[in-house]
C-alpha positions as CSV (number, residue, x, y, z in Angstrom):
1,M,47.4,65.3,-31.5
2,A,46.3,64.5,-35.0
3,K,47.4,66.3,-38.2
4,T,44.8,68.7,-39.6
5,K,44.9,70.7,-42.8
6,I,45.2,73.8,-40.7
7,S,48.2,72.6,-38.6
8,I,49.9,71.4,-41.8
9,G,49.3,74.8,-43.4
10,V,50.6,76.6,-40.4
11,R,53.7,74.4,-40.2
12,F,54.3,75.1,-43.8
13,I,54.1,78.9,-43.1
14,I,56.6,78.4,-40.3
15,F,58.9,76.4,-42.5
16,A,58.8,79.0,-45.2
17,T,59.4,82.0,-42.9
18,T,62.2,80.4,-41.0
19,L,63.9,79.2,-44.2
20,A,63.5,82.6,-45.8
21,A,65.0,84.3,-42.8
22,A,68.0,82.0,-42.7
23,L,68.6,82.3,-46.5
24,T,68.2,86.1,-46.4
25,M,70.7,86.5,-43.6
26,L,73.0,84.0,-45.2
27,S,73.1,86.0,-48.5
28,T,73.4,89.4,-46.8
29,T,76.7,91.0,-47.6
30,Q,78.1,94.4,-48.6
31,M,81.5,95.6,-49.5
32,V,82.4,99.2,-48.8
33,H,85.5,101.3,-49.5
34,M,86.4,103.9,-46.9
35,K,88.7,106.8,-47.2
36,D,91.3,107.4,-44.5
37,G,89.9,109.0,-41.3
38,Y,87.2,106.5,-40.6
39,T,88.1,103.9,-38.0
40,F,84.8,102.3,-37.1
41,L,85.6,98.6,-37.6
42,P,88.6,96.3,-38.1
43,S,89.6,97.6,-41.5
44,Y,91.6,96.0,-44.2
45,K,94.1,98.2,-46.1
46,N,93.9,97.6,-49.8
47,S,95.4,100.8,-51.2
48,N,97.1,103.9,-50.2
49,N,94.0,106.0,-50.1
50,G,91.5,103.9,-48.0
51,Y,90.2,100.7,-46.5
52,S,87.8,98.1,-47.7
53,F,85.4,96.4,-45.4
54,K,83.0,93.5,-46.2
55,A,80.0,93.4,-43.9
56,T,78.6,89.9,-43.7
57,Y,76.9,87.6,-41.2
58,K,80.3,86.0,-40.4
59,N,81.4,89.2,-38.6
60,W,78.8,88.7,-35.8
61,N,78.2,85.5,-33.8
62,S,74.6,86.4,-33.1
63,F,73.8,86.4,-36.9
64,Q,75.5,83.0,-37.2
65,F,73.4,81.7,-34.3
66,F,70.3,83.2,-36.0
67,I,71.0,81.4,-39.3
68,A,71.6,78.0,-37.5
69,V,68.4,78.3,-35.4
70,N,66.3,79.3,-38.4
71,F,67.6,76.4,-40.5
72,L,66.9,74.1,-37.5
73,G,63.3,75.5,-37.2
74,A,62.7,75.0,-40.9
75,A,64.0,71.4,-40.9
76,Y,62.0,70.5,-37.8
77,N,58.7,71.8,-39.2
78,L,59.3,70.0,-42.5
79,L,59.9,66.8,-40.6
80,V,56.7,67.3,-38.6
81,I,54.8,67.9,-41.8
82,I,55.9,64.5,-43.2
83,L,55.5,62.7,-39.9
84,P,52.9,59.9,-40.2
85,D,49.6,60.5,-38.5
86,G,49.7,57.4,-36.3
87,S,53.2,57.8,-35.1
88,R,54.0,57.7,-31.3
89,L,56.2,60.7,-31.8
90,W,53.3,63.1,-31.6
91,K,53.6,63.4,-27.9
92,L,57.2,64.5,-28.3
93,V,56.2,67.1,-31.0
94,V,54.5,69.4,-28.5
95,V,57.7,69.4,-26.3
96,L,59.9,70.0,-29.3
97,D,57.5,72.8,-30.5
98,M,58.1,74.6,-27.2
99,V,61.9,74.1,-27.4
100,I,62.0,75.4,-31.0
101,T,59.9,78.4,-30.0
102,M,62.2,79.2,-27.1
103,V,65.4,78.9,-29.3
104,L,63.8,81.1,-32.0
105,V,63.0,83.7,-29.4
106,A,66.6,83.7,-28.3
107,S,68.0,83.9,-31.8
108,C,65.6,86.7,-32.8
109,A,66.5,88.7,-29.7
110,A,70.2,88.3,-30.2
111,A,70.0,89.2,-33.9
112,L,67.8,92.2,-33.1
113,E,70.2,93.4,-30.4
114,T,73.1,93.1,-32.8
115,Y,71.1,95.1,-35.4
116,A,70.4,97.8,-32.8
117,L,74.2,98.0,-32.1
118,L,74.9,98.2,-35.8
119,K,72.3,100.9,-36.3
120,N,72.9,103.0,-33.2
121,G,76.4,102.1,-32.0
122,N,77.5,102.2,-28.4
123,I,78.9,105.5,-27.2
124,Q,80.2,104.1,-23.9
125,A,82.2,101.4,-25.7
126,S,83.3,103.9,-28.5
127,W,81.5,101.7,-31.1
128,Q,80.3,103.8,-34.0
129,P,77.1,102.9,-35.9
130,I,77.9,101.3,-39.2
131,C,74.5,101.2,-40.9
132,R,75.2,104.5,-42.6
133,F,78.1,102.9,-44.3
134,V,76.5,99.6,-45.2
135,P,72.8,100.4,-45.6
136,I,72.0,97.4,-47.9
137,F,73.5,95.0,-45.4
138,C,71.5,96.5,-42.5
139,A,68.2,96.6,-44.6
140,K,68.6,92.9,-45.5
141,A,69.5,91.9,-41.9
142,L,66.4,93.8,-40.6
143,G,64.2,92.0,-43.2
144,A,65.5,88.6,-42.1
145,I,64.8,89.5,-38.5
146,V,61.3,90.7,-39.2
147,T,60.6,87.5,-41.3
148,C,61.9,85.4,-38.3
149,I,59.6,87.3,-36.0
150,C,56.6,86.5,-38.2
151,G,57.6,82.8,-38.1
152,L,58.1,83.0,-34.4
153,F,54.6,84.5,-33.9
154,T,53.0,81.8,-36.1
155,N,55.0,79.1,-34.2
156,T,53.7,80.5,-30.9
157,L,50.1,80.4,-32.1
158,L,50.6,76.8,-33.1
159,L,52.0,76.0,-29.7
160,F,49.0,77.5,-27.9
161,Y,46.7,75.6,-30.3
162,S,48.5,72.4,-29.4
163,F,48.2,73.1,-25.7
164,H,44.5,73.8,-26.1
165,I,44.0,70.5,-27.9
166,I,46.0,68.4,-25.5
167,F,45.2,70.0,-22.1
168,N,41.6,71.2,-22.8
169,P,42.0,74.3,-20.6
170,L,38.4,75.3,-20.7
171,L,37.4,71.8,-19.5
172,I,34.8,71.4,-22.2
173,K,33.4,67.9,-22.3
174,P,33.7,66.4,-25.7
175,E,30.3,65.6,-27.3
176,D,29.2,62.0,-27.5
177,D,28.4,60.6,-30.9
178,N,25.5,58.5,-29.5
């Protein structure tokens, strides 16, 4: 598979979206002070009249996985952009594209499920929704997830394009230049 201007542009879009998703989630944090009577998360007593809680990606493993995978996706696509055109590694690129796509799907799904839990809670487990207490944190987390999904969609289109170039599914005979 040869590098084209379109594939380089698409890879740059994937690089930008996955990097933006990782950096957004990494910088997402919000500190709230709760009065007594709310016991919705592990709270930290800091005064006689309430609790403070800092919502951050470090509180949920799926958000940590999300950040790591998005940084991996960004680094991989940047390396493929700078890969020389005549390299023998191009055969491996399609396989790694598929692996990155699958891992991005897993990280987006895990992060989206955690976001749904934060937004809606889980009555059976007696987990209360916390997005009403930390709306900025939840909004930024959702923004990072949507950005990742855009990068995932673009990565999937690039993967299908690579399959089309390599396997020629329509069995179209290439034109001769005679």
